[in-house]
N, C-alpha and C positions, 0 to 999 in steps of 0.2 A: 269732394266729392271727383275732381280730375287726380288728385293723388293715388284714390282706391282704384277707379279703372287703370290707372297705371301699372300699379300694385298687381292686379289681377291680369292685365294683358303680358305683362314680364313673365308671369309664371307659363303662362299659356304659349308665350311665343317662344320662349326658351325650349318646352316641351317639341313643340310643332318642328320648329327648325333646330334641333339636334341633330348629332350624328347618323341615327336613324333615318331621318328623313333625305339628308343628303346622299345616303346609300340608296333610298328609293328613287329619288329622280336621276342618280348616278345609273343604276342598276336597270331600270326599265327605259332609259334612251338607250344604253349600251345594249342590253338583249335587242330593242327593236333593230337596231344598227347592224348587228350581227345576223339578225334572222332575215332582213331583206336585204344582205350583202353589202352596207353601208352605202344604201340607194342615193343617200345626201352627197356622196362622193361620185358613184359610178355616173348617175343620171341628173349632177350640177347642170351640165350644158343645156340638157334637154329641159329641165326644170327653166331657166332663163330664157330657152327658144319659146316655151308654152306660155312663159309670162312676160316678161318684158319686151320679147320679140313681138308680141302681139298687141301691147298698148295701145299704139295707135291706129288699130284697127277696131275703132267704138263701136259698138252697138248698143241699142236701146234693149235693155228686157221688157219683151212684149207684154208677158204676164204679171208687170207689178213688181217683180223681184229686183235684186240686184244684177248690174254685169260682173264678170269675174273682176275687174277692175275695181269697180265700185267697191265689191266685197274686200278685197285686199286693203282697199284704204281705208276704208271703217274700220278693217279689223288694227291695221298701221295707226289709226285714231286712237283706239284702243290701248295699243301698247307702245308707240312712241311718245313719250310722256316725263315726265321730271326724271324717273328713272335712267332715262338717257343722259340726263345733265348732272344734275344735283346726285341722283343716285349713283353714278358714277363717282363723282368726286366723293361722296360720303364713304363708299366702298372701299376706294385709295387712303383715305385719310385715317379709315379705322383698321383696314386688314393690310394696308401697304400697296406698293404697285403690283405684287403679287397676284392681289386681288382680279385684277383683269384676267389674268392667264385663266382663272377658275371660272371668270365670265363667258371666255371664249370656249372652254370645254361646255361649259353649261348649253352654251348658243350651239355647238357642234352636234351635242346629243340631241338636244333640244328640237333641232329640224326635223328630226324623225319622230320624236313624240308629236310635234305638230302636224307634222304631214299625216301620221296615223289618227290624229284628232279629227282632222279633216275629211279623210276618206271616210271615217265612221260617221260623222255629221251628214255628210250627202246621201251616204247609204241607207242611214236611218231616220231621215228628215220627213215630215208629212206635212200638209197643208192645214191651216188652223182654219179658225170660222171666217176669218176675215180675208181668207183665200192667199195668205202670205204663207211661205216655207217658215216652217220652225223645226231647228235641228240644235243638237248640241249632247253635252255627256248625259243630261237625265234621260235621254231617249236611247242611245245604247246602253244606257245601265238598266233601263227598263224593258226595251225588248232585244238587247243583247244577251248581257250578262241574265237578266230577267227569264229567257228561254231554256237556259241551261238546267240540267237536273236538278233539283230540290233548292233552286236560286231565285225563284217569282217573287218572294218576299224581300229576299235582301237585296235583289236587283231595285225593286220601289221602293225600299227604306233609303238605299243608297242614293237614287235619283233625288228623292225629296230632301235629303239633307245636301246634296249637291246644291239644288236650288235656294235652300235656305242661305247657306256659305254665299253664294253668289251674290245674294241681294246685299248682303252684310258688308261683302268684299265692295260692292258697287260704291258703298257709303264711304269706305276706306279708300281703297286705291283708285277708285273712279270719282270720287269727290273730295273729301276732306284732306288727303295727303296732296292731290294735285293743285288743290285751291291754295294750301297753305303755301307752297312752293312758288305761287304766282304772285300772290300777297309780299311774301317775302322779297321777292327779287324787282317788282314792280315799285314798292315804296321804297327800298334802296337806291334803284336807278331814277326813279321820277318824283323825288322826294318833294312833297308839299308840305311846308313846314306849318301853314296854317290848319291844316289837319292833322298831321302827323305829332303835332306838340299838345293835343286835346288827349288826354287819357281818357276812356270811358270807364274802363273795372280791369283790375290785374295787369297792367302794363299794356295792354290793347286800346291800340287807338282809334279815334274816328275816322281815320285814314283807311284802317283794314275793315273797319266795317263798311265804308261806301265801297272799297274794290269788293268786298264778299256780294254785297249786293247788287252790283255791277254785272257781276257773274253771274248771279242768280237768274238775274232778267234775260240776259244774252242767252243763257242755257235754256230756259224755260221757252223762248222763241222759237230754240230749233227742235229742241227733243219732243215739245207737243206737238210738233208736225208729224211726227211718226216716224218710220226709218228710213222713207224715200227722202226725207229733206235731211236727216242726218248724214246719208251716203253722197248725197249732192255736196253738201258743204265739205264732208271729206275728201270727195274727189278733188275739190279745188283747192284745199289747203295745204294737204299731207303732202303730195310731191313737191309744191312752192317751199314748204318751209323745210323738209328735208334737204334738198341740193341747197337751199340758200345756207344752212346751218354747216354741212358739208363744207363748201367752197370756203366760209367764212374759218373753218377750222384748218383747212389747208394752207391757207394765208399764213395764220398762227404758225402752223407748224414749219412752214416754208422757211419764214422769217427766222426760226430758230433751229434751222435743219441740223447745226453741229450737234444739238442733244438727241436727235431722234436714236441714233444708234444706242448712247447710255439709257435712253429709254425704254428701248426694247430690251435691253440688257438687266435691267433693272427689276422689268415683268417677268422675265424668265427665272430670272436667279431668285427674285423672292417670292416666287410661286413655293418654292420649296425650301430657302432660307432667307425666311422673313426677315427686316431689321432688327434692329433691337425695341425699337418703341412698341413694336407689337407685341412682343415677348420672345422665348425663348422654346427651342426645340419642339416636339411634335404639336403640342397646344399653340403654338405660332403657326402653323403650318394650317392646324384646324381652323382658326380664327381667320386666316386668309381664304381659305376653301368655303368655310361659312359664308362670309361676308360678298366673296366671288359669287356663289351661286345663290344666295338670297335675292342679291341686285339683280343678277341676270335673269333670275325668274321673274321679279317685279318688272324688269325690264320688256323682255320679249314675251313672258306670260305661258310660254310652253310647259305643258302639263299640268296648269290651272284650267284647261277644258273651258276657257273664256271666250277666246277669237273666234272657236268653230262656230258659235252660235250667230255670229254675223257672216262667216264663209257660208252657213248653211243656206242665206238669203238668195246666195247666187242662182243666176238662171242657168249655170252650168249643168249637163248631165251627168258626165263623169265623174266619179268621185275621186279617181286618180287626178284629176287635171286641176281641181281644188287643192288638192294633196301638195301640189307643185308649187302652188300659190302660197301654202303653208310653209313651205322650203323656203321660198324667197321672203316671205313675211320675218323669219327669224333670222337670216342672213344682212337684210338689209338695216334691221333692228339694232343687232347686237354688234356684227363681224362688222360694218358701215359705221352707223352713228354712236355708238359706244366706244369703238376703238378710237374715234374721231374725238371725241370727248375726254378719253382717257390721254391721248398724245398732246393733246393742247393743256392740259393739266400738268404732264410731266415734262413737256419741252419747254414751256413757258417760264419756268423760274418762281413759281407763285406756290409751288409744295417742295419742300426738302424730304426728298425720299429716304435719308439717314436718320434724320431728327423726328419725322412724323408731323412736322411742325406748320401750318400754314404760314406764308409769308404774308405780310400787308394787313393784318388785322380783317382779313377776310373769314368767312364760314362756310361749311361744305354746302351751304346755298348759294353762296353768292361767289364759289371758288372761280368757277367757271368765267364769271362775269369778270374779274380780277384779271384771268390769265388773255381775255380778249381786251383789256383795258390795257395790258404790257406793252399790245403793239398798235391799237386805235385808241390810244389815251386822251385827243383831243376832246374836250366836251362831255368827259364819259363816254364816249360813242359806243366803246366796246361792251361796258357792262349794260347799257341802254340797248343795244341788239341782241345781248343773251336775254336781258328781260323780255325783250317782244318775243324772242323764240321761244322761251320757257312759256309763255303766256299762250303762244299758238300751242306748243306740244301738250301743255297740261290743260286747255280749253278743250282741244279734239279728244282728248283722252275721257275727260268728262262726256263728251258727246257719246263714244263708243261703250262706256260703260254705263250709261243709261239705257241702252238697246240692249247690252248685257244683262243687266239687272230685270228689263222689262221683260224678258225673256223667261227667265226664271219664274218671275209673277205669272206669268201667263199658264206655267205648267202647272203652277199651283191652284190658280184661281181663273183661269180662262182668259181668251185673246180680249175678251169685250173689255175688261176692267184695267188694263195695263195703263191707262193714263193715271190710276190713282197712285201706281209707283211711282212714275214719273214725277209728279206733283210733290211725293216723299223725297225723292232723289234730289229735285231742285230745292228743297227747303234745308237739305243737309249741308248744302254749298257753305252756308254762313259759319258753321261751325269749323270748316277749315280755316277760315280766316280768323278766327279768335282761339284757336289750338295752338300751344305748344310745340316747334315744328319736330322733335324729336317721339311726341307721343301720338302726333296726327301719322307720321311713317312707320311707327312701330305698331301701330292697329292695323296699318295696311297689310304690314306683312304677315302678321298672326291671321287676317282673314285669306290671304292669299293661300297660307300654308292649309287652311281648313279644308279651301276648295279642292286644292291637288290631291288628297287623300282619294275621297273616291272616283274623282276621274282618273287617277293613275290604275287604281283597280280595276275600272272598265276597260281601260287600253289594255292592260296587261291581260286579260281574260279574252279580248278579242285580236289578238296578235294573228292567229291561225285565219282570221276571216281578212284580215289587211293584208295579208301573204296572198290569200286566195285571188282578192282583188286587184291588188298590184299585178300579180302574173298574167291575170285575164288580160287587162289593159297593154301591157308591154306585148304578149303575144299577138293581140289586135292591131295596135298602132305602131309598134316597131318593128315586129316579127312578119307582120303582115298574116296572120294566121285567121281562117275563117271559123271562128267559135263565136258563140252567143255570148253577150256581153252581160257582167254582172253589175245593175246600176243601182237596185233599189231591195230593201227587203218586203215592201210592199208590193203585191202581183199586179195590181193595179197602175202604180207608179212605174214598177220595171216595163210594163208592156208599153206606156207612154212616153216613156224616154227611151226605149229600145227603137220606138219608130222614129222619133226624133232623131237618135244618132245616125239611125239606116238614112235618114234626109240629109244629113252631113252636120247637124249639131252635136256641141261637144259640151 
C-alpha cells in the first residue's frame, strides 16, 4: 500500500512543484514587491522597530486573543521546524550549495507574500462562536475574491479547497514529516539498543513506536487545551530554541572560519552553475532552483497561507502592524536560521560540495548532527544537541499546525467541533514514526503545494487592497496625516477597532 501511495504522490508532487509553480511563487512575490516599492527593504528598519523593538513591552491580550508576540511565536512554532535543519541539508544534498541561494530568493520575495497574507488576514477576520478571532486565506477568498463581479462561487469553492488542503497538510508537514525527523534524530543520538533491536514490522523498531506514542501524548496535552495553551508554550520555547541553535551554529562556523568564504562562493556560483553531481546545463539549474524554492517554502511557508491563521488571532488592530511581524517571521526563519544551518553544513567538512557526497556515513536527516559533532565530538554531544533542537523545532511545528488545521476545520464544520480535528491530528502522529523518511517528506511537499494554489490566487486578486491599506497606514503612522484608518471589512469591527486605535491601541 505504501508503494501505491508513493507512486500517486510522486505524480501529483511533480506536477505541483514543476516549473509553472516556481514561476507562480516568484511571480506573485516579485509583483507584490514591485507594487509596494519593495517594502521589505524600504521599511525593514521600521519592521524591526515595530516587532523586535517592542518584544519586551509585554502586554496581555484582554479579549482572550494572543499578543502580537505570542502570535508570531506561534507562527514561528509552525514554520521553524525540520525544514530549517534536515530540509536545508536535504536541499544541499540534492540541489547542491546553489539551492541555498534560491532559498534566499524565495524568502526575500516571500517576505512580501507573508506581509500581504497577514494584512488580509487581519482585515477579513471575524469572531467565532467561542469569541476567538478567526482569519485566514479562506476568509479573504470568500469575502475578498468572492465579492468581485461574478466571483461569488469561485471564492467560496477556493476557500473550501484551501481548508481541505490545509487539513491534509497539517497531517503531512504538521505531523508525519516533523515526527519522522524527530524519531530519526533522537533514535540516532540517544540509541537504546534494548528497544531499537526489536523489529516490530518492516524495519520499524519498538523504539520508533514508543517515541511516536510519547510525542502523541505530549501533543495531546497541549493542543487539546486550545489556542491559548499552544501560544503560551510557543512563547516560551520558540525564542529559546532559535537563540540556542543560532549560538551553537556560530560556534561551528567560527571554528571553521577559513571555510566561510569558500562556502559563500559555492552558494553563489553553484546557483547558476551547479556541480557535476547535480547534472549539467539548464536542467541542473532547475534542480537547484526547485529544491531551493521547495525547501524554502517548506521552511518559511510564505505563500501557503498557513501562518496567517495564527497571526489573525493577534490582539492587534492595525493590519499593517501584523504584516510587519510577517516580514520578521520569514527573515528570522530563512535568512537567519536556515542560513546558519547551511553554513554549518558547508564549513564543517561533512559535505563535499564538489561530489555531492555526505561524509562520515550520515544521511540528510543526521547531516547537521554530524556537523556539530565535528566540533562537539566528545560523548556524541553535538549530535545529541541537534537531536534536542530538532525535537523542539519539530514538536512546536506540530503544535502550530494543529492550530492551522483546526481553523480550517472550524471554517467547514464550526468552532464547537474543532476538538474532533485535534484528536485526529494527534492520532496521525504515529504514522510519522513508522513511514520512510522520503515518503513522509514528499507527502508534506505535495500538500504544501496544494495549499499554495488557492491562496496565491486570493493574494494576487487582493493586491490593490493591500496597497490601499498599506498606504493608509504609512500616511497615518509615518507621515502623520489626518486620515480615517482602514482596519476591517466588517463595519462593526471597523468601528470598534477605530475607537481602540484612537485611544492608543495598535
